[in-house]
C-alpha positions in Angstrom: -3.4 0.1 -14.0 -6.6 -1.6 -12.8 -9.0 0.5 -10.7 -10.8 -0.7 -7.6 -13.4 1.2 -5.4 -12.5 1.3 -1.7 -13.1 3.1 1.6 -10.4 4.1 4.0 -10.2 2.3 7.3 -8.1 2.6 10.4 -4.9 0.5 10.5 -2.4 -0.4 13.2 -0.1 2.5 12.6 3.0 0.3 12.0 3.9 2.0 8.7 3.9 5.5 10.3 6.2 4.1 13.1 8.8 2.9 10.6 8.7 6.0 8.3 6.3 4.8 5.7 2.8 5.8 6.6 0.1 3.9 4.8 -3.6 4.4 4.0 -5.5 1.3 4.9 -8.3 0.3 2.6 -11.4 -1.9 2.5 -12.2 -2.9 -1.1 -15.7 -3.6 -2.4 -14.5 -7.0 -3.6 -11.6 -9.3 -2.6 -8.7 -9.3 -5.0 -7.1 -12.6 -5.9 -3.6 -11.0 -6.2 -1.0 -10.6 -3.5 2.3 -8.8 -3.4 3.8 -5.3 -3.6 2.8 -3.3 -6.6 3.3 0.1 -8.2 0.0 1.9 -7.6 -1.9 5.1 -7.0 -4.9 6.4 -5.0 -7.5 8.7 -6.4 -8.7 11.0 -3.6 -11.1 13.9 -4.4 -10.3 13.8 -8.1 -6.5 13.9 -7.5 -4.2 11.0 -8.2 -1.3 10.3 -5.8 1.4 7.8 -6.8 2.7 5.2 -4.4 3.4 1.6 -3.5 0.5 -0.9 -2.8 0.7 -3.8 -0.4 -1.9 -6.6 -0.9 -1.8 -9.6 1.4 -0.9 -10.8 4.8 2.0 -9.2 6.7 4.2 -12.2 7.3 6.8 -10.1 9.3 4.2 -9.2 11.8 2.4 -12.6 11.8 -0.9 -11.2 10.4 -3.2 -13.8 8.9 -5.9 -11.4 7.6 -5.4 -10.0 4.1 -4.9 -6.3 4.1 -4.8 -3.6 1.4 -2.7 -0.5 2.0 -0.8 2.1 0.1 2.2 4.3 0.9 1.9 7.5 -1.1 4.9 9.5 -2.3 4.9 13.2 -1.2 1.6 13.0 0.6 1.2 13.8 4.3 -2.4 14.6 4.9 -4.8 12.9 7.3 -7.7 11.1 5.6 -10.9 10.5 7.4 -12.2 7.0 8.0 -14.7 5.8 5.4 -13.5 8.2 2.7 -14.4 6.8 -0.7 -11.3 6.4 -2.9 -10.2 4.5 -6.0 -7.1 2.3 -5.7 -5.1 1.8 -8.8 -2.9 -1.3 -8.9 -0.2 -1.6 -11.6 2.9 -3.6 -12.1 4.0 -6.1 -9.5 7.3 -5.2 -7.8 7.8 -8.3 -5.6 6.2 -11.2 -3.7 5.3 -10.8 0.0 8.1 -12.1 2.2 8.9 -12.4 5.9 11.8 -10.2 7.0 14.2 -11.1 9.9 14.1 -7.6 11.3 12.3 -4.2 10.9 15.6 -2.8 9.5 15.4 -5.4 6.7 11.7 -4.5 6.1 12.6 -0.8 5.9 15.4 -1.5 3.3 12.9 -3.5 1.2 10.3 -0.8 1.3 12.9 1.8 0.3 13.8 -0.4 -2.7 10.1 -0.9 -3.6 9.6 2.9 -3.6 12.6 3.5 -5.8 11.5 0.8 -8.2 7.9 2.1 -8.4 9.1 5.7 -9.0 11.3 4.5 -11.9 8.6 2.4 -13.6 6.9 3.9 -16.7 3.3 2.7 -16.0 
């Protein structure tokens, strides 16, 4: 997995509303990649596995590139501007626009299962 230094930022809270809370990040440098990836976040010398989203959220009509991660088995609040390391691994899928929130939820569930079953 490739490692990128980042700080936590405040997001719009959409992930939490649909059952997949995310930690939103501001990276030191812009990444040229987009998509959904297996990933992890290093917080205070502990690594937490999850699914990383890099790009614009087509379902919500966002035009600004965002970096966010949904962590498995992690439910702590993290302060804004916390320094972390984002680890980005194997790509799971391209970004797509979903017809409904229900379809988005199904895709995220599938992404999480795929990421958990990957060896990297």
